[in-house]
N, C-alpha and C positions, 0 to 999 in steps of 0.2 A: 287515194294514194298518189295521184298524178300531180305534177307541177302545173299542168293545164295551161290556160291562156295567159296567166300571169308570167310564166316563164318566157313567153314570146316577147315580153317587154324588157327583159333583162338577161344578161349573160355573164354574171359575175363569176368569180373563180370558185374552185371547189377544193377542199379539205387538206389538211394535215401538215405538221412539221416534224422533222426527225429528231429535233432536240427540244427538250422541255426545260424551261428556265428553272434554275435551282434556287433554293432559299425561299424565304417567306415573300409572298406577293403583297407588297404594301404600296405600290405606286398607283397613281390615278389611272382609270381605265380610258386612256385615249392615246393616240399615236404621237402626240406632242410630248408625252411624259419623258423626262430625262432620268434614267435610273442607272445605277451601277450594274455591271455585268452585261450580258448580251444574249440575244435570241436570234436564231436563224431566220425568223420571220419578222424581225424588227419590232417586237412587242415585249414589254415588261409589265409586270403587275397583274392584279386581278382584272378580269373582264367585268365582273359584277361586284365591285368593292362595297357597295351599300346594301347588298343583299345577304342576309345570314342564311344558314342552313334551315330549311323549312321544317318545322316541328308540328306535331299534333298538339293542339291546345283545346280541342273540344268545341261543341256547338255554341257555347256562350261567348267564345272569343270574338273580339271585334278587330283583331289583327288581320289585315288582308294577306299578309305573308305568313299564314299558318294554315294547317289543316283543321277543319272543324268536324269532319266525318271520317276521313281516311286515317286510320290508326294501323299502320302496316303490320304490327305484331299481334294485334287483337284477333282472337279466334272467333270466327263466325261459321256456323253450320259445319263444324269439323275441320275447317282449314283457316290458316291465317289470311287476313285480308289481302296481303301482298301476293299470296299464292292463288287466290281467286282472280285477282285483277291483273297482275303481271303487266304493269304499265310500261309504255315505250314512248320515247320522243321521236317524232318524225323530223329527220334532218332537213328535208326540203322545205317544209313550211316554216319551221322554227328558225332556221339559219339561212335559208335562201329566199324566203318570202320578202317581198319589197313593198307590199301594199298596192302594187299596180293592179289595175283592172282594165277591161277592154276600152274604157273611156278615159283613163287617166294614168299619168306617169307615177313612178314609185313615190311613196311618202315616207319611207323609213330609211334612215341612214345610221346604222349602228356604229358606235365609236371605233370599233376595231376594223371596219371596212375601209379599204383604200381605193375602191373602184376598179381594181385591176382583175383580170382573169388569169391570175398567175398561180403557180404551185405554192409560192410563199404565202399568198393570201389564203389559199385553201388550207394550209397548215395552221395559220393563225385562227381561222374559223373553227377548225377541228378542236383546237385547244379550248376555245371559248365553249364549244359544245360539251366537252367533258367537264368543265367547271360548272356549267349549267346543270348537267345531270347530277353531279355530286351534291350541289346545293339543294336541288329539288328532291333528292333521295330516290331517284329512279335509276335502275341499273340495266335497262334495255333501250336500244335505239334501232331505228330503221333508216335505210338509205337507198338511193339510186346511185349507180356507179358515177354518173355524170354530175350528181349533186356535190360529191365530195372531192372530185378531181377534174380538172379541165381537159377538154379535147386537145390533142396535139395536132401537128401538121400531117402526121401519118398514124395509122393504127398502132404501129409499134411504139411511137412516141406517146400516144394516148395511154396505152397500157403501162408504159414506164411512169407516167404521171400518177396513174392510179396506184401502182406499186409503191411509190414514194409516200403517198398519203396514207395508204393502208399500213405501211410499216410504222408510221407514227401512231396511228390508231391502235395498233397492236401494242406498242410501247405504253401508250396511255392507259390501256386496259390492264396492264400488268399490276398485280397487287390489289386489284379491285374485283368486284363481282360484275362489272359492266361488260356486256357483250351485245351483239346485234340480236334483236328478236327476229329480224329478217333483212335480207338484202334483195336487190332487184336490178335489172338493167333498164335504162331509160331508152325505150324504143319508140318514141313518139315525137320528140322535139325537133330533131335534125331533119332537114329537107329530104334526106335520103329515104326517110320513112313516111313520106307523104301518101303512099299507097298502102301503107302497112309495113310490117316487118316479116313475120312468118307467113302472112297472107299477101305479101307484095307480088305483083305480077312480074317482077324482075328477079331472076335467080341470083344475081350479084348481091342484091339487098338481103335476100334470104340468107345467103352465106355470111354476109357481114353481121347480121343479127345473131346468127348462131355463134360466131366467134365472140361477140359481145356478151352473150348469155353465158357461154363457157367461162369467160374470164370473171364475170360477176359471181357465178356459182363458186369458182375457186376462191375468190377473196372473201366471200361470205363464209365458206368453210374454214378458211385460214383464221378468220376473226372469231370463230366459235359460234357463228350464227345458228339459230335453232330452226329456221324456216327460210324458204326462198319463194318470192311472189312473182307471178306473171299477171301484169295488168295490160290487157289488149286495147289500149286507147285508140289505136288506128287499125286494129284487126277487125275489119268489117267493110262496109261499102257505103258509098254516097248514092249510087244508082245501080240497079240490077241490069240496066241496058248494056253496060260495058263490063259486067262482072260475071265470072264463072264461079258461082257460089260453091258448087260441089268441089271444084278443084281447090279453091282456097281453104275450105274446111279440111279437106284431105291433107293439104300442105301443113296446116296448123297442127293437126294430129301427129303428123310425122315429126314435126319440130319438137313437140312436147314429149314424144316418145324418146327422141334423141337426148333430150334433157334428162329424162329418167335414167337412160343408159349411162350417161356421163356421170351423173350424181353417184350412181352405184360404183362406177369404175374408180372414182377417186375416194370412195369411202365416206362421202357426205351423208350423214344419217338424218339430216333435217327434212322437214315436211315440205313438199312442193305445194304451193297454194295458187289457185286461180281466183282473181278478183272480178266478180261480175259487175257490169255497168251497161245500161241500155244504149246510150248514145253520148255524144259530146266527148271528143271533137268529131267522131265519125257519126254519120246519120244513123246507121244501124251497126252495133257491135255484136259480134257473134256470141259473146257471153252475156246476153241481155240481162238475165237474172239467175238466181240460184237454180231454178228448175231447168232453165235452158242449159246451163253449165252441166248439170247432172245428166241430162239427156246426151249431151256431147260426149261426156266421159264414158257413159254406158255404150254408146254406139262404137266408139273407137277402142274399147277394151282398156280404158285407163282408170276405171274404178279401182281403188286400192293404192293407186300411185299418187293421187292428188286429193287435197281437201280444198275448201273454199275460204277465202278471206272476204268476209261480208262487211261492206261499208254502208253505214246507215243512210247517208245522203244519196248513195246510188240506189238504195232500196226505194226511196220515195220517188226518184226520177223514173223508175220502172213501173210506178203505179202501185207499189206495195208499201207496207209499213216495214220498219226495220225488224220488228218482232216476227212478221211473216217470213222474211228472208232467213232469219236465224232459225226459226222452227223448220222451214223447208230444208235447210242444210242439216240441222240436227237430226231430224227423223230419218234422213238418208245417210247418216254417218259421215257427213262431210263438213261439219262445223270445225274449222281449224283456227281461225283468227278473226278479230273484229277491228276494223278501222273506226275508231270512236269519233264520230262527228255528227252533224245534223245540217239540214238546210233551212231555208226560210220559205214558208208556204206562199209568200207573195213574190218570190223570185224564182224564175224558171230554170236556173242553172245550178251547177254544183258549187255552192258557196263555202263548203268546208268550214262550218262554224263549230266551235267547241260545244259539246252536248251539255246543256244546263237544265233541261227539262226533267224534273224528278220522276214524273210518270213514265216517260219514255225510258229513262235509265232503269226503272224498276222492271219494266217489261223485258228489257235487254238482259238484266240479271236473272230473271226467271228462266230464260232459255239457257244461260250459262250454268246456272245451278242444276237444271234438269240434265244438262250435258255432262255434269260431273266436273266442270271446269274447262279451261281452254288449253292447258299445257300439252304440247310445247308451244302453243300459240299464246296470245295475250291481247291486250288492248293497246293498239297503236293510235296515238293522237294525230291522225291525219286531218289536222285542223290548223287554221291560221288566224293570226290576229286580224281584227277588222282594220280596214284601210285607215281609219281615224285613230287607231291606237298606236302610238309612236314612241312610248317610253320603254326603256329596257325593262323596267319593273313589270310592264304589261305582259312580257313573255312568261314570267313566273305566275302572275295572277291568273292568266288564262288556263295554264296547266293545273294550278291548284283548284280552280273552279271545276274543271272537267274531272279531276280525280275525286274531289269531294262529291260531285254529283253521282258518279258511279258507285262510290262507297256508300252513299246514302241509299241508292237503289238496292245494293246488297243487303243493307240493314232492313229495308222494307220487305225484301223477300224472306228474310228470317222471321219477321212478324207474320207474314202470310203463311209460312210453313208451320210455325208454332200454333197459330190460330186454327188452321186446318179447314176453315169454313169454305174457302174457295175450292179446295180440292174435293171436299165433300159434295159441294154443289155439282161439280163436274161428274163425280162418281154417280150421283143419283140420276143425272140426266141420261146416262147410258146404262142404267141398271137393268133394263129389259134384255140386254145382251148378256147378262150374267145368268140368265135362265138356261135350261137345257137346250132349247132350240137356238138360243143366241150363241151358246158355246159351240154348237154344231156348225153354225154359219161361220164363226170366226176360225174354226178349225178346217174350213173348206169341205165339210162333210154334209152339207144340206143342199140337195139338188132342187130343181124347180118343182118336181113332183111333190117332194116332201113339204116344201113351202106352200104349194097350192092347197094341200090338205089342211095345213094350219090356218091359212087365210080364210078358207071356207068355214072352218070351225069358229074362228074369231069374228068373222064378218068385218064390219067397219071398225078400224082400230081407233083407240083413244089416244089423242096426241096432247101430252101435258105441256105446260109453259116452259119456255127455255130459261126463264128467270134472268134475263139479260141485265135488267136494271139492278137486281140484287147482286149479280156478279160485279157490276161496276161499283156499287156501293161498298161491297167488301174490299175491292181493290183500292178505292179512294181512301178508305179508312186507314189503310196502312201507310199512306204517304205523309 
C-alpha cells in the first residue's frame, strides 16, 4: 500500500476539483487543447479519449482492452464475480506513480500533469481518476490523504487543501456507485516521521500523527469508505541499542485504541485494518507478518476491533507465501482485505507488480472462498506499472490483466470445488482424528494417561503417505 521509495523522488500535487466540466467531452487529452467552456483546473475534454469502456469479451478475445475472464455479473459459487472480487484502484500507484526507482528519475509524464504541487493539479488528477474507474468498470478506490491533496504551509492549510479535494471527490461520486474501499493517512514520507509516527520518540510527532489520522478517518467516513488502513512503514526500529521497544509498542497500542474510540464517536462503521510488512523502509517493523500482528492485537486487547489487510508482496518479504498469510489471517478471523500484487523472486524489495500468476491467484481465491468472501473488504490493486511502461493505455492493460488473473483464479476454485478430489484427499489425510479417540483429542478430553493406554495398545503407529504430488497434480489440473 505504500508509496515507498519512489515517492522520495517526486512530490507532485494531489487531488480534486470542485467544478466538473459540463457537456460532452470531445477535446484531445492534453493541456494545449483549446475548447469552449472552462474548468477550474484548466482542463477540458476526456482524459482517455481513445479508450472505450472495458467490456467482457471472453477467453477467445484478442482485444487487449477487454476482459477475457472477469464477467462482473456472472454467478460463481453462489455469488456474482464482482461480489467475490470487489476490485479497487490504488490512487497512489495509478495516478501518483512516476516510474522512478532508487537508481533512476521518473519515466512517466501523463498528458494532464503540469508538474506543479497545487490544489488545481490535484483536482485535475482526481477527475482523471474518476474517468479511469468509470471506463474500467471498477467502483472502489483507495487513497492516502497526501496522495490526493498537497501539504500546506500549516496543518490548518493542509486540512483545507484536503477538504477542497474531498469535496470534489464527493461531488464526482454522486449518482455513481463509486466510493472508497478504504482510506489511510500517509505517516512515512515526511521527515517528521523519520523515527516513526505512533512509535516516534517525540511526543509532538505522536500528536501530529494522531491529528492526521483523525482527519483521514473523517474524510474516509464522509466519502462512504468501507474500511480504514494502518500501514506502519516506519513503526519499528533500525537498532535496538537506541530503542525502547516495550515503550514504543505500548504507544502504538494506545494510538490504535484512540483510533477505535474516535471511529465509534463519529459513527464510522468501517473496518479498521492493519497491514503487516516485515521491513522496508524500517529494518524491523512491529507488524512483521500476520501472526505477529495477531499476537500484538491479542496482547493489547484489540482483537475484535481490527482485521488485517494482507499484501502478497509483503508476505514473500517476510519469508511466507501469500497463501500462508491469508490462511493465517483467515483461521484467526482476521482476514479483512487483500492488496493484490506480487514481487519478483530475483529482486529483494517490494516491487508491487500486478499479479499475473494463475497458480498464485488460484491459491489466493481458495482462501477467499473459504472465508466466504472479503466484504466489506476487497482486492485493492496496490500495484504499479513497470518503469518501462509509459503509455496511458498501459494503465488499463495492467488493471485488466490483474482483474482477469484473479477472475481466472476464482473460476479455477470453482473447478476444484466441484471436482472435490483435493478436499477428499485432505479429509482422508486426517481421517484418523474422526475416530472416537481422535474426537476426544479434538474436544480436549483426552489426557496423557488415556493416550498412553492407546499408544501401548497400538504400539508403533502406521504413517501413511501425505500424497503431496497427487495434491499438486489435482491443483495443476484446474489451472
